[in-house]
TIDRENLUM-677292 format. One record per residue (C-alpha): residue number from 1; residue in three letters; y negated, z, x. Coordinates in steps of 0.1 Angstrom, whole numbers, plus 5000, padded with zeros to 4 digits. Example, Ala and Ser with C-alpha at 12.3 -4.5 7.8 and 13.67 -1.06 7.14 Angstrom:
residues 2
(1; "ala"; (5045; 5078; 5123))
(2; "ser"; (5011; 5071; 5137))
END
This chain:
residues 367
(1; "met"; (3330; 4111; 9019))
(2; "asn"; (3357; 4085; 9008))
(3; "thr"; (3342; 4057; 9031))
(4; "ile"; (3347; 4081; 9062))
(5; "arg"; (3382; 4090; 9048))
(6; "ile"; (3391; 4051; 9046))
(7; "arg"; (3379; 4044; 9079))
(8; "thr"; (3395; 4076; 9094))
(9; "arg"; (3430; 4062; 9074))
(10; "gly"; (3425; 4029; 9091))
(11; "leu"; (3422; 4038; 9124))
(12; "gln"; (3453; 4061; 9119))
(13; "val"; (3472; 4034; 9107))
(14; "ala"; (3460; 4009; 9140))
(15; "leu"; (3467; 4035; 9163))
(16; "leu"; (3503; 4041; 9149))
(17; "gly"; (3511; 4004; 9147))
(18; "gly"; (3497; 3996; 9184))
(19; "ala"; (3519; 4023; 9195))
(20; "leu"; (3549; 4007; 9178))
(21; "leu"; (3544; 3976; 9194))
(22; "phe"; (3542; 3994; 9223))
(23; "ala"; (3575; 4012; 9223))
(24; "ala"; (3591; 3979; 9209))
(25; "gly"; (3577; 3956; 9241))
(26; "cys"; (3590; 3983; 9268))
(27; "asn"; (3624; 3983; 9251))
(28; "arg"; (3624; 3946; 9252))
(29; "gln"; (3617; 3948; 9289))
(30; "gln"; (3642; 3971; 9295))
(31; "thr"; (3669; 3955; 9277))
(32; "ala"; (3659; 3922; 9298))
(33; "thr"; (3660; 3936; 9332))
(34; "gln"; (3694; 3956; 9322))
(35; "pro"; (3723; 3940; 9341))
(36; "ala"; (3754; 3924; 9326))
(37; "arg"; (3782; 3946; 9327))
(38; "thr"; (3816; 3939; 9345))
(39; "asp"; (3847; 3935; 9334))
(40; "gln"; (3857; 3966; 9352))
(41; "gln"; (3829; 3989; 9336))
(42; "val"; (3843; 3973; 9298))
(43; "ala"; (3879; 3981; 9306))
(44; "asn"; (3868; 4016; 9317))
(45; "asp"; (3850; 4019; 9286))
(46; "val"; (3878; 4008; 9266))
(47; "gln"; (3904; 4029; 9281))
(48; "ala"; (3881; 4060; 9282))
(49; "lys"; (3876; 4056; 9240))
(50; "ile"; (3911; 4050; 9237))
(51; "ala"; (3919; 4080; 9256))
(52; "ala"; (3893; 4096; 9239))
(53; "glu"; (3917; 4090; 9205))
(54; "ser"; (3937; 4122; 9199))
(55; "ala"; (3963; 4103; 9179))
(56; "leu"; (3970; 4082; 9210))
(57; "asn"; (3976; 4110; 9237))
(58; "gly"; (4005; 4105; 9255))
(59; "gln"; (4009; 4070; 9244))
(60; "asn"; (4017; 4042; 9277))
(61; "ile"; (3986; 4020; 9266))
(62; "gln"; (3968; 3998; 9297))
(63; "val"; (3938; 3981; 9294))
(64; "gly"; (3929; 3945; 9310))
(65; "val"; (3895; 3925; 9312))
(66; "thr"; (3888; 3898; 9320))
(67; "asn"; (3854; 3873; 9311))
(68; "gly"; (3850; 3897; 9276))
(69; "ile"; (3885; 3894; 9267))
(70; "ala"; (3906; 3928; 9268))
(71; "thr"; (3943; 3928; 9265))
(72; "leu"; (3961; 3955; 9259))
(73; "ser"; (3997; 3960; 9271))
(74; "gly"; (4022; 3990; 9269))
(75; "thr"; (4037; 4006; 9242))
(76; "ala"; (4029; 4026; 9210))
(77; "asn"; (4047; 4050; 9185))
(78; "asp"; (4043; 4030; 9158))
(79; "asp"; (4023; 4001; 9141))
(80; "ala"; (3993; 4022; 9129))
(81; "ser"; (3985; 4037; 9161))
(82; "arg"; (3992; 3999; 9176))
(83; "ala"; (3959; 3991; 9148))
(84; "leu"; (3937; 4021; 9162))
(85; "ala"; (3941; 4012; 9201))
(86; "gly"; (3932; 3973; 9188))
(87; "asn"; (3903; 3989; 9169))
(88; "asp"; (3889; 4008; 9194))
(89; "ala"; (3891; 3983; 9222))
(90; "gly"; (3872; 3959; 9198))
(91; "ser"; (3841; 3986; 9192))
(92; "val"; (3836; 3987; 9229))
(93; "asp"; (3803; 3972; 9239))
(94; "gly"; (3810; 3940; 9260))
(95; "val"; (3844; 3931; 9245))
(96; "lys"; (3846; 3899; 9230))
(97; "thr"; (3881; 3895; 9217))
(98; "val"; (3912; 3918; 9220))
(99; "val"; (3946; 3905; 9225))
(100; "asn"; (3969; 3934; 9213))
(101; "asn"; (4000; 3930; 9232))
(102; "leu"; (4017; 3965; 9225))
(103; "thr"; (4049; 3969; 9214))
(104; "val"; (4063; 3994; 9190))
(105; "glu"; (4087; 4021; 9205))
(106; "pro"; (4091; 4057; 9186))
(107; "pro"; (4094; 4083; 9205))
(108; "lys"; (4128; 4098; 9214))
(109; "gln"; (4134; 4126; 9198))
(110; "ala"; (4148; 4158; 9212))
(111; "ala"; (4186; 4169; 9210))
(112; "ala"; (4189; 4193; 9181))
(113; "pro"; (4197; 4227; 9190))
(114; "ala"; (4235; 4241; 9188))
(115; "pro"; (4239; 4263; 9156))
(116; "val"; (4241; 4300; 9166))
(117; "ala"; (4272; 4317; 9156))
(118; "pro"; (4265; 4342; 9129))
(119; "pro"; (4271; 4378; 9140))
(120; "pro"; (4305; 4397; 9128))
(121; "pro"; (4306; 4416; 9105))
(122; "val"; (4302; 4456; 9101))
(123; "glu"; (4327; 4475; 9095))
(124; "lys"; (4321; 4501; 9069))
(125; "lys"; (4319; 4537; 9078))
(126; "arg"; (4349; 4546; 9055))
(127; "lys"; (4375; 4525; 9068))
(128; "his"; (4362; 4533; 9107))
(129; "arg"; (4367; 4573; 9095))
(130; "glu"; (4404; 4567; 9080))
(131; "glu"; (4415; 4548; 9111))
(132; "lys"; (4404; 4570; 9136))
(133; "gln"; (4421; 4598; 9116))
(134; "val"; (4456; 4579; 9117))
(135; "ala"; (4449; 4575; 9153))
(136; "glu"; (4446; 4611; 9159))
(137; "ala"; (4477; 4617; 9140))
(138; "ala"; (4499; 4595; 9158))
(139; "pro"; (4515; 4607; 9190))
(140; "glu"; (4504; 4589; 9219))
(141; "pro"; (4525; 4555; 9229))
(142; "pro"; (4538; 4561; 9269))
(143; "pro"; (4518; 4537; 9284))
(144; "ala"; (4522; 4499; 9287))
(145; "pro"; (4534; 4485; 9318))
(146; "ala"; (4505; 4468; 9339))
(147; "pro"; (4504; 4426; 9329))
(148; "ala"; (4512; 4405; 9354))
(149; "pro"; (4482; 4388; 9368))
(150; "ala"; (4477; 4352; 9347))
(151; "pro"; (4472; 4323; 9371))
(152; "val"; (4438; 4313; 9382))
(153; "glu"; (4430; 4282; 9375))
(154; "gln"; (4402; 4262; 9399))
(155; "ala"; (4378; 4245; 9381))
(156; "pro"; (4381; 4206; 9386))
(157; "pro"; (4352; 4189; 9407))
(158; "pro"; (4324; 4179; 9391))
(159; "ala"; (4326; 4142; 9384))
(160; "pro"; (4307; 4120; 9410))
(161; "ala"; (4273; 4109; 9395))
(162; "pro"; (4269; 4072; 9381))
(163; "pro"; (4253; 4048; 9406))
(164; "pro"; (4221; 4035; 9396))
(165; "pro"; (4219; 4004; 9378))
(166; "pro"; (4212; 3975; 9395))
(167; "pro"; (4174; 3961; 9397))
(168; "gln"; (4166; 3936; 9373))
(169; "pro"; (4168; 3901; 9388))
(170; "val"; (4133; 3888; 9391))
(171; "ala"; (4129; 3849; 9387))
(172; "lys"; (4115; 3828; 9412))
(173; "thr"; (4106; 3786; 9413))
(174; "val"; (4120; 3769; 9444))
(175; "thr"; (4116; 3733; 9457))
(176; "ile"; (4141; 3714; 9476))
(177; "pro"; (4123; 3689; 9494))
(178; "ala"; (4130; 3649; 9500))
(179; "gly"; (4156; 3651; 9533))
(180; "ser"; (4175; 3675; 9522))
(181; "ile"; (4212; 3675; 9529))
(182; "ile"; (4234; 3678; 9498))
(183; "pro"; (4270; 3684; 9512))
(184; "val"; (4299; 3673; 9484))
(185; "arg"; (4332; 3673; 9481))
(186; "ile"; (4349; 3645; 9461))
(187; "thr"; (4375; 3653; 9433))
(188; "glu"; (4389; 3616; 9428))
(189; "ala"; (4402; 3591; 9447))
(190; "leu"; (4377; 3557; 9452))
(191; "ser"; (4384; 3521; 9469))
(192; "ser"; (4368; 3490; 9474))
(193; "lys"; (4397; 3474; 9462))
(194; "asp"; (4394; 3483; 9424))
(195; "ala"; (4362; 3502; 9423))
(196; "gln"; (4333; 3488; 9397))
(197; "pro"; (4297; 3494; 9399))
(198; "asn"; (4280; 3517; 9378))
(199; "gln"; (4317; 3538; 9384))
(200; "val"; (4312; 3572; 9374))
(201; "phe"; (4326; 3601; 9397))
(202; "his"; (4325; 3637; 9401))
(203; "gly"; (4327; 3661; 9428))
(204; "ser"; (4314; 3699; 9434))
(205; "leu"; (4285; 3712; 9454))
(206; "ala"; (4303; 3725; 9492))
(207; "gly"; (4273; 3747; 9499))
(208; "asp"; (4247; 3765; 9486))
(209; "leu"; (4211; 3748; 9485))
(210; "ile"; (4187; 3776; 9498))
(211; "ala"; (4151; 3772; 9494))
(212; "asp"; (4125; 3803; 9500))
(213; "gly"; (4152; 3828; 9508))
(214; "met"; (4165; 3817; 9469))
(215; "val"; (4197; 3801; 9461))
(216; "ala"; (4184; 3774; 9443))
(217; "val"; (4220; 3757; 9436))
(218; "pro"; (4253; 3782; 9439))
(219; "gln"; (4283; 3766; 9459))
(220; "gly"; (4309; 3747; 9432))
(221; "ala"; (4286; 3735; 9410))
(222; "ser"; (4292; 3703; 9395))
(223; "val"; (4279; 3669; 9406))
(224; "thr"; (4283; 3633; 9392))
(225; "gly"; (4275; 3602; 9412))
(226; "arg"; (4279; 3566; 9407))
(227; "val"; (4296; 3537; 9425))
(228; "val"; (4265; 3516; 9437))
(229; "asp"; (4285; 3481; 9452))
(230; "ala"; (4322; 3478; 9459))
(231; "lys"; (4336; 3447; 9479))
(232; "asp"; (4371; 3438; 9482))
(233; "ala"; (4385; 3424; 9517))
(234; "ala"; (4386; 3391; 9513))
(235; "his"; (4408; 3368; 9536))
(236; "phe"; (4399; 3357; 9573))
(237; "ala"; (4362; 3370; 9583))
(238; "gly"; (4357; 3389; 9550))
(239; "ser"; (4350; 3428; 9552))
(240; "ser"; (4353; 3456; 9522))
(241; "leu"; (4320; 3476; 9512))
(242; "leu"; (4319; 3511; 9492))
(243; "ser"; (4285; 3523; 9484))
(244; "ile"; (4282; 3558; 9460))
(245; "glu"; (4249; 3579; 9454))
(246; "leu"; (4243; 3610; 9434))
(247; "thr"; (4229; 3610; 9401))
(248; "gln"; (4230; 3648; 9388))
(249; "ile"; (4238; 3686; 9395))
(250; "ser"; (4251; 3702; 9368))
(251; "thr"; (4247; 3745; 9373))
(252; "lys"; (4259; 3770; 9340))
(253; "ser"; (4227; 3766; 9324))
(254; "arg"; (4209; 3731; 9328))
(255; "gln"; (4216; 3693; 9343))
(256; "ile"; (4194; 3687; 9372))
(257; "pro"; (4189; 3648; 9376))
(258; "val"; (4187; 3636; 9414))
(259; "val"; (4182; 3607; 9433))
(260; "thr"; (4197; 3606; 9470))
(261; "glu"; (4204; 3576; 9493))
(262; "ala"; (4233; 3557; 9487))
(263; "tyr"; (4263; 3566; 9514))
(264; "ser"; (4279; 3533; 9523))
(265; "lys"; (4308; 3526; 9542))
(266; "glu"; (4324; 3492; 9557))
(267; "gly"; (4359; 3482; 9560))
(268; "gln"; (4367; 3468; 9593))
(269; "gly"; (4369; 3429; 9589))
(270; "arg"; (4401; 3406; 9600))
(271; "gly"; (4377; 3377; 9618))
(272; "lys"; (4391; 3383; 9651))
(273; "asn"; (4424; 3390; 9645))
(274; "thr"; (4426; 3353; 9624))
(275; "ala"; (4414; 3337; 9655))
(276; "val"; (4439; 3356; 9678))
(277; "lys"; (4468; 3349; 9656))
(278; "thr"; (4459; 3315; 9652))
(279; "gly"; (4453; 3306; 9685))
(280; "gly"; (4487; 3323; 9695))
(281; "gly"; (4507; 3302; 9668))
(282; "ala"; (4496; 3271; 9681))
(283; "ala"; (4500; 3277; 9720))
(284; "leu"; (4541; 3286; 9710))
(285; "gly"; (4541; 3256; 9691))
(286; "ala"; (4530; 3236; 9720))
(287; "ile"; (4559; 3251; 9744))
(288; "ile"; (4585; 3241; 9717))
(289; "gly"; (4572; 3210; 9713))
(290; "gly"; (4572; 3205; 9752))
(291; "leu"; (4607; 3212; 9750))
(292; "ala"; (4619; 3189; 9727))
(293; "gly"; (4602; 3158; 9743))
(294; "gly"; (4566; 3167; 9761))
(295; "gly"; (4538; 3148; 9754))
(296; "arg"; (4538; 3138; 9716))
(297; "gly"; (4561; 3164; 9710))
(298; "ala"; (4541; 3192; 9723))
(299; "ala"; (4508; 3180; 9699))
(300; "ile"; (4531; 3181; 9669))
(301; "gly"; (4545; 3215; 9679))
(302; "ala"; (4507; 3230; 9686))
(303; "ala"; (4497; 3219; 9650))
(304; "ala"; (4528; 3234; 9635))
(305; "gly"; (4525; 3265; 9654))
(306; "gly"; (4487; 3268; 9646))
(307; "ala"; (4493; 3264; 9606))
(308; "thr"; (4521; 3288; 9609))
(309; "gly"; (4495; 3315; 9626))
(310; "ala"; (4475; 3306; 9599))
(311; "gly"; (4495; 3312; 9575))
(312; "val"; (4506; 3347; 9586))
(313; "asn"; (4467; 3357; 9583))
(314; "ala"; (4463; 3344; 9553))
(315; "val"; (4485; 3371; 9535))
(316; "thr"; (4466; 3400; 9553))
(317; "arg"; (4432; 3414; 9542))
(318; "gly"; (4410; 3434; 9559))
(319; "gln"; (4407; 3472; 9556))
(320; "gln"; (4398; 3485; 9525))
(321; "val"; (4375; 3516; 9523))
(322; "gln"; (4391; 3544; 9509))
(323; "ile"; (4373; 3578; 9500))
(324; "gln"; (4401; 3604; 9493))
(325; "pro"; (4397; 3634; 9474))
(326; "glu"; (4388; 3668; 9486))
(327; "thr"; (4365; 3642; 9512))
(328; "leu"; (4335; 3658; 9523))
(329; "val"; (4302; 3632; 9521))
(330; "asn"; (4269; 3645; 9530))
(331; "phe"; (4244; 3627; 9504))
(332; "lys"; (4205; 3629; 9515))
(333; "leu"; (4178; 3639; 9488))
(334; "gln"; (4152; 3609; 9481))
(335; "ser"; (4133; 3628; 9459))
(336; "pro"; (4125; 3671; 9456))
(337; "ile"; (4142; 3693; 9430))
(338; "thr"; (4123; 3721; 9416))
(339; "val"; (4142; 3746; 9395))
(340; "thr"; (4142; 3785; 9387))
(341; "thr"; (4165; 3810; 9398))
(342; "thr"; (4171; 3847; 9398))
(343; "his"; (4197; 3847; 9428))
(344; "ala"; (4186; 3860; 9462))
(345; "val"; (4201; 3852; 9493))
(346; "gly"; (4220; 3883; 9496))
(347; "gln"; (4259; 3881; 9498))
(348; "val"; (4254; 3846; 9519))
(349; "arg"; (4252; 3849; 9557))
(350; "ser"; (4221; 3831; 9568))
(351; "phe"; (4219; 3803; 9594))
(352; "asp"; (4184; 3813; 9607))
(353; "asp"; (4169; 3846; 9604))
(354; "asn"; (4133; 3832; 9604))
(355; "ser"; (4120; 3820; 9567))
(356; "ser"; (4110; 3785; 9561))
(357; "ser"; (4105; 3769; 9530))
(358; "asp"; (4129; 3739; 9540))
(359; "pro"; (4164; 3748; 9520))
(360; "gln"; (4194; 3753; 9545))
(361; "leu"; (4230; 3749; 9534))
(362; "glu"; (4248; 3777; 9539))
(363; "gln"; (4288; 3783; 9532))
(364; "arg"; (4299; 3812; 9511))
(365; "gln"; (4320; 3837; 9531))
(366; "pro"; (4356; 3841; 9516))
(367; "gln"; (4359; 3869; 9492))
END
């Protein structure tokens, strides 16, 4: 009998073990064949988890999931709600990391209702009875004249509704490509006579720099440049030269280094004029010498006349290069400029209504 019981119990244990192994194998097979969950499915589960929390009802909480990283954005009523939302997001299957960007903003409380005025005190019956008896005993007074109608005051018209607040500016990064023209109005005098290399000069931007429909640099911005080369006008055939370039544009928030091609201007030399004046002096001397004695006198007169002409031209230099204040100089940009701006083209009239990635220079309209 005991042997039969032992065999029966062993058979039961074997069957139970086999059933457990079969169930575990089926579960493992289902787990292996189950497809991976997408970020959108995980985000939906996190959103549903937060929506089910009664403590988070009515709070502006958005969920985004990228590669298993859940990002919470929006507002929470307090620090406890912010922490609760983060814990709920981290408990969802498929979430690896939680980035909690919720900001705490307490809910606005409704204005307290105005206090209700207390009811007027109830007169006592005795006082009311006495006043009634006195009124019945006294003779009735003559009727009073009808009062003049009071002037009716018209209610003032309602105040106009305030204008809506202006939209928040949107920052945009734009690039002014190489080859763009930068118009500059020079604010100080420059001359080839006394200018020195690397001498600094200043000016202002004569027009807006426009890129991608945005004002990259506004008109009136300060600019700085330097003298690249300066040559004084020499005697006889020498010519003057003045060469300048931009180095920086300054706005209210930053200084922008720039690289431009050199703007060069060459003065008119005196070489041709020297030859004409020297030859003319020799001819005049020859005429005077011929009148004095001919032959040898003419040769002496020619030499003297030539020397006189050369002396006159020696004290006359070539034309100097002058850049007066308020002179408009166009510099050509060599390297692109990348800036971040919030000023869209709206108050400025565009020369070309078609959108283009190349910046255009535009003059502001007079106020």
